[in-house]
N, C-alpha and C positions, 0 to 999 in steps of 0.2 A: 431541562435539567442541566446540571454541571457535567463537564467531561470528567470521567473517572478511569481508574486503572483496572477495574474489574471487567472481565469479559464473560459472557455466558457461553456455554457449550451445549448444543442441542444434539442428542443422539437417539438412535433407535427408531427413527421415523419409518413408517407412518404413525406408530404409537409413541410419539416424541416425548422425551424426558429432558428437562433442562437442568443443568448443574453448572458449577463454576468452571470457567475456562482458564487459560493461562493468564498470568498477570502481565499487563501491558504498561510498563513503567514510563513510556514516552507518549502517553495519550495526549491528543491535541484537537481542538476545534478546527474546522475548515479543511481537514485532510481529504484527499481524493483517493478513491480505490478502484482497482481493476483486478479481475481474475484472469490469469494468463492461460494460454493453451497448455502449459506445463502443469497447471493445477495450483500454482501459488497465487496468493492474494497479496497484492502490493498496496500498502498504505503510504501515500506520498504527500509530503509537505504538511501544510496546516498553518494556522496563524503564526507568523514570524518563525516558521520552521523550515529548515532544509533537510529534515530527516526523511529517510525511507525505511519503513519496516516491512518485512516480508513474512507472511504467515504460510508455513509449510505444514503439510499433514503427513503423519506417519500412521497409516491406518485411519482410525477415527480420532487420533490424538494430535491436536495442533500444537505447534511451537512458533514463537515469534522471534525472528532474527533481525539484526540491523543490516540494512542494505547500504549501498554507496550513497553518500549525501549529495543533494542537489548543489549546483553552483550558486543558485539564487533561491532564497527562502520565498515560498509562494503558497497561497491558500486558494482553494477552489479551482485548481487547474483541471484541464481536460486530459484524460489519459487514453492512449491508443497503443495497442500492441501490433507491431509490424510482424509480418509472416516469419521473419528471421528470429523473432524472440525479443527484439529490442523494444523497450517501452518508451514511447514518446510522451513527454510532459509538455503540454501546450498552454501558454498563457497563465491565467490566474491573477491574483492580486499580490503585489509585493509591498515592500515598505513605503514606496513612493507612489503607489497607485497600480493601475492595470499594467500587466506585463504583455509585451508583444514578442515574446521569445519562445524558443523550443529547446528543450534539453533531451538528449538521448541517453537512456540508461541501459547499459549492457547487462544481460543475464550472466550468471556464473557459468552456465553450461556453454559449450561451444556453439557458435552461431551456425544456423543452417545456411548452406550456400543457396543463392537464388538463381 
């Protein structure tokens, strides 16, 4: 199917009920995702995109906020969270082919000392 801006919200599990979630106006194919230890879900890159969107929860209510943009647009990157809270964006495919680079994305919260 086509990428769309509608998101589902499933609540009340184990007797799950599906309803409409927040509108995601920057939806894109090829994005990578990671849930961080802080409980946020990062949606990173995508086809010809350097965007980062971060899904935050307030109770059972999600909201989507813009994160810091990547230096290089990339799709299909690997994501790893470091113990300090830094999200590493590794490789993926850029405008000219496969990328062999890493970007470090700093969280808004102070970093934990190692």
